[in-house]
C-alpha angles and dihedrals in degrees: 000000000000090000091052094052091044090056090047090050092050093049091048091051090047093052091046090049093049095042097082091054091049092045090049091052092048092046091056092051090045091051091053089052090047092053092045092049094046094051093046093048094062143006104221102073127035125196113211126185112208098174135007111185108185123194133173102273099013147012140202127224130194128181148118139275107210122199117205110196104222098214099046103019088232112160124219121183131199120190117224138185134195139197114216123202118196120212134175097271103017151353137251119216115197112195130202137161116272121257091260091066096044095102094056091046092049090055092062102026109033096157109029126019125220113264128213120181133179117198116190133187128207090236091066106267129120141180124210118194128180127185121186113192122225115282128210113166136151129197109210093191094058099024090233126144131195121194121176132171122229109284129200134190134180134184123189111201122196141171093037093304100316095106124051135178115192129194124178131175124182114166097196154317136206124193115183134176142141093283104033146018121198121182124183127181134192107353114186134175130189116177135165116189139177123190112243101180136319107339094341118110135183129211147084133273148166130215119191132185118182095197143352124181136182128196118186130175115270091003132100115255117259123208133181120199130189100007115176136167119196121183141167136176139185141170135245138183093053092309095310096111132051124214129181150150138200139183127211114198134179118186097198138001119193120196126158088001089298120124126212133172178278098305126183136176122183122203125194138175131182136189100007112170107247094208093055092045091052090051091050091050093047094049093047090050090052090051091053094048091050090053094057096036112120087229088069090082098044098040110019093162093061091047091050090051090050091050090048089053090050091048090053088051089054092051092049091048092050090053089049089050091055094043091058091052132246147173126219136165155106106283091180130038111168117163122168121214132173088254093051141282128319107212136176152125136226125193133174125188138178124189122230111262129221120247090257092052091048090060091057107076094199091061092058114090091006089093092063114131131176150148138213136185123182127169135175138178114275088223090063089061093042091055096044115065096187091052091045091056090055095045100044097074090048091053090049092053093046095247090120121041131188118237110184108306093343136082117221138191116186131166151149135228118217138139092009092302132111115213114196116182091331095316113120118213115185113219124215119246115277119218 
């Protein structure tokens, strides 16, 4: 009996001794997968590993985070380094900026440095945490100041990266200078996501911002209070169709010392074909990558042809989306103004076509139907010259009618014709 337990003990110690090496090997492979997945998921930031030196109980990593500015294609690079500790069931990666960037970091964080950690487990889960210390710096040369409260973010990743829970808390920030002052208070994010396919994700989330203000020279201050975005999505038809809804709400908007609010817009979509959506996402992603590809300067014609092919893919996918049937719209538009509320709704639908109808291009998009109804106080137009100039031609043509003290535009879409307050406007065929 003693011999048996002695053998068990030796085997246990052997496994425990070998575990850090195995975990280290797994962590290196997992990090390579994280970098590849991160780079393929978006085109703005690229994670590059220059050196991964793996030992028995620990490892060191060095590399770059490269920012590609979408509009200009400008590239900015920040060098990073990480210490990796190997345990029995997982590893902890502690990131920091490389020595070459120390001077810039010291300027903003003289006492405590930002910290980013990645904790991984061999069963496929990971936790990312980032802490950014408080900032209070002033540039005497430019007379600019930056004050930021301590910020914290966390992402729990499960099922090998297909499930993500995100939490972010940022109490506030103030940026002030001779030309601008921006103040933000209490920014929070709560998001739960599950990968559906490709770049499509399901889930629910909430983004809240207590306050955001802008002050510019020779312009009235603008302030937003109580901004929130709530969204959720799910699938039906065995995962073939995507459904979702979201609500955008603003408690108060202050412009020219005049308050308005609350404002709310609801968005919904139902029955979107997942295959077509995935193709649209993939084609748009290819177009963006072509735009920032270094070959764009040396061979612009080839890049243009690639973008045209991607654009054709988008058109074909949109037709496929319509052929499978969908509904989309803004069921609630409710904006408060000092003169009274602006209210409305807008909905667009397309029926699912038979296989025979799908083969006939003219049938696709001709089945679009919809309705909209928007009304506003007449006093709002009277008190806003720019708005009045836009509304006046519509009133003259009968597109906008006055009902009591309100102006209203209502219409329907059917048989490739848009009817607005009794005025019929034929629409050209859509391919």
